[in-house]
N, C-alpha and C positions, 0 to 999 in steps of 0.2 A: 496307442501314445492318446492319453489325455490331457486336460489343461494343468491340471497339476503336474505333468511332465516336464510339459513345455516351459514352466514356470521355472523350474526346476535346474533344467537344464540351458536357461537363458539366464540366471541368476536374479531372477526378477518374482515381484509377489504374484499371486492369482490373478487379483484386481488388475495390474498393468496388463496384461496377457488380455482380460477382458475387455480392458481399453483400447489397446490392440485390435481386435478382434471385432467391435463394435465402431470403428473409427472414429471414436472419441481424442479431441482435440488437446487434452491435458496430459500427453505423453510426451518428453523431449525426443527430437528426431535420432540421436544416437539410440537412447533405447528403444524407439520402434524399428530401426531398422534391426539392432541384435535379436529382437523378437519373431521380426518376420522373417529370419534368413532362418530361423531354428523351424516356423511353423513348417517354410519351404523344404527345407533338408528331411522333415518326415512326413511331408505331404498331408498336411495335418487337416481335416475338415473338419468344421465348427457342426455341433449338435445343432441343430434349429430348435429343438427343443430348449435348449440351453440359451442360446441366445434370443430367445423367445422371454426367458426369464429375465434376462438383464433388460432388453429394451422395453419389456412391459408389453411388446406386439410378436405374435406368431405371422403376423404378414399373410392370414389366409381369413377367406371369406365364404360363409356357408351359402350355399343356392338351394333353395326349396322350392320343387316345381311338382307340375300337378303329371304330366306323362312326356317325355322327351319327346316320344315319339311324333308327338301332336308338331307339324309344321310351326305352327307359332310360338310354341312353348319352344320350340328349338331354337330359331332363329334368335329369341331374345335370349335363350339361356349362351347359346356360341356368343353373341355380342359380347354378354357381360364376362365372358370369361376372357375374350380379346382385352376388352378394357380395362381389367382388372391386371389382366398379364404386364400391360404398358405401364400400369401405377406401379409393379412390382408386389402384386398379391397374387397367391394362390389359391384357387376354386377347389371347393368339395361340392359338388354335383349330387343333390337327393331328389330321387322320385318318389313324392309320396302318393301316387295313385288318385290324390284328394282326400286321402282316408286320415282321420283325427288319428287312430292309434299308428300308424306309419309315420306320420306328422311329428309327435310324440317320442315316438322312436328316433328317427332321425335327429331331432334336434336335442334327445338326449345324447348321443354321439360326438353331433358336431362342437357341443356346449362342454364334453369332457375334455374335449382336444384343444379349448380354450382360443376359438375362433374370434377375430375382432368385429364382426359384425355379420347381419344376417339379410340376404334379400329373398323375398317370397316372391315369386311370379303364378299370379293368378290372384283374380278378385275371391275365387273362395276360401282365401285365408282368412277373409275378414270373419267366415264362421268359426272356423276351425280355430281360433286364435282367441275366440272366445271361451271358450272351456279354462276352468280356473286350474287344473294341473299343467298347460300348456303356458298361461299367463304366469304361474310361477317359476316356470323353466324359465321362460323368456328372461326374466329380473330385468336387467339394468343393461344388457347387451345391443347397442345400436342396430335397427332393423329398418328397412326401407321395403313396400309393398308395391310391386309393380302391379299399378291398374288397380289399387285396393286402399283401404283405410283399417287402422286399426286404433282403438281409442285406450292408446299408452304413452305415457310421457318419452319413452324413445323410441317411439314408432314414427316413421315419416314415410310419406306417398309422394308415388308419379302417377297422376290419373290421367286417363283417356276420356273427354269426354263422350261415353257411346251412346247418350242421350239424345247428345244433339248430332252424332253422327247419321243414327236411323231417321232424325228428323231428316237431315239433310236429303238421306235418299226417299223419305216422302214425297218431300217437295218438288224432288226431281221426276217420280212418276207423276204427280200431279199437275206438274206442267205439260207433261205429255199426253195428259187427258186422261189418265186413268181414275176410276171413280170406286170399282168394287177391289180395292186393297186386302189382302191378306197378310199377317205378321205371324212367322213362325218362331215360337219362344224351345231353342233346343237344348239351353241347360238351366242351370238352378242356380244360379251365381248373384252377386251383387252387379255384375256389369249386365248379365242376360236382363234382371229383373229393368234396371235402368234402360236398357234398349227397349223393353216391351213398352214402359210409361212413356219414353219418347216417341214409340208409334202412336200411342192411345192419343196422349195431348196433341202432336201434329196434325192428327186426321182430323180431330175438333175444330182444330184451327183453320184447316184447310174446310170447314164445313162438311164434312164425311162420317159418314156410320164408323165408328169406333168401339162397340160395345164389345163383350167377352168372344161370342160368336165370330169376332174377325181376329182373335188370335188362337193358334192352334200347338197346342205343346205335344212335343215328339223329342227324339234323342239326337242325339248331336252326331247322324251318320249319313252314309250313302244312304243306309236302308230307311232312316228315320225320314228322309227326304221324300221319298219316294211313296213313304205310307201315307205323309201328307196330302198327294194328288189324289190317292185312293179314298180319302176321309172327302175329301171335298168333292170329288165326285158322287160318291155314295150317297151323298147330304145334298149334293143336285145344287151346291152354290154356285152362282155366278161372279167369277173371278176374271179380272184383267191382269193381276199384278200381284206376285208374292214375294214378300219381304223376310228372310231369311237370318236367323242372329249369328250364323257362322256359314264359312264358304263351303265346308264339305257337305253341309246339310243343303244347299242350294244347289250343289252339283247333283244331289239323287232328284231335288225334284225336277230340276231339267232332265235328267235321264228318264225318268217315269213319264213327263210329258212327251218327250220324241215317241219314245214306244210304244205312245198310245197315239201318234198320230198327230198329237196337238204341237203347231209349230210356237216357237221361241226364238223371236220375241213378240210376233205376228198376233198370234193369240193369246197366248200368255208372258207376260212379261217376268223375267224372274231377276232377284239380285242376292248377292252376301254379305260376308262381313269378315273383315281380317286381311285381305289382298294377300293372300296365301298363295302358294305351289297349285291348291286346287282351283283357285280361281283361273290361273293361267292354262290349265291341263284341261278344264272344261271345255265342251263342244258344243256351241258356241259359248267364244270367253266370257266368261261372267263378268256383270258390272259387279262393283264390289265397295267397300268402302275400307280404305287405309288407315289402321288405326296406330300406324307408325311404330311398330317394335323395336326396331333397332334405334329411334330417339329415345323410348322408353327403357331401353336396356343402360342407353350410353348415359343417358340423367340418374338411373337408380346407381351406376357405379360412382359417379360423381358426387351425388349426395350422401351416399355412404362412405367412401373415403373421406369426406371434405369431414364428416360427422366424426371419425375415427380418430382423424389428424387436429379433431377441434379446431377446424377453420370456419368462417362464420358463410352460413348457408340458409337457403329456406326451407321451410318443414314440408313444403309440397310443389310440385308441380303439375301445370294442366295443359295435357296437350290436346289440341283441336284436330279430327280427324279429317279426311277428305277423300271424294268419291273419287273410284277411278273406271272411268267408261269403258264397257268390254263391248259387248255384243247381243246382252241379253234383255236390253231395255230399248 
């Protein structure tokens, strides 16, 4: 049974049935009751698409992330879904792998479904969404970037001060007497670049050497962290502390140091970033930076739903990270 059959049986117009289904106030009580009885008798379930066409909202938000298996992204996506559900929105979750082609594919799919808005999780989308075809796809749909920015009129941001987060860690290590500090850049995103800038700038402010030789690039993984230790040893660098841009890489650094009989933190201090599960299961437990993914997720949903519902809001929020002390410094 469709809406036309309901209208015929109730002896009312289709628009009246539509107003009852969408809880519009301009239906007299007797008519509303009559329509509701017919709906109940026939176990009528309205089409979400049809209701969306009437209300001009599908109550659906698309979340595009890099890889849901990564704890940081998983936490953020989970909180986003929970917060959206509380506000009456459904979520379409898309794993893009950080690839332009996959991002374009998923955007095409979710926009065909007329989603009300989009949340991008990861600063890598800053670069991906600069693509002309992707920009054309995005059009005027409201969007929020979790820890990133897009130069588009309909794009809004929740930013974490990653540059400041690494600066906090440099000063923490300097206060403990460290002078020979190295930074591990383990990703190539806006966030990763800002972290690296924060390291170099703060080292100079502390009067310490901070040239390119103090930055080592590797992949974000356990093996990437282990490789860093091998590189430093091969080049016979004097090292007292290693700052990593991700917890998983820091865990790899710790693993390799301990395997080679180098004590952490007595011989070499190690720090991570994200305050993820990797930091907590690492032995010894990592000193890391909490970039507050729960708050990022909550604010992303608030900002986007306020935009969709045309409420006044800021176009950007900035979150300040904090050091979480472990046993590696």
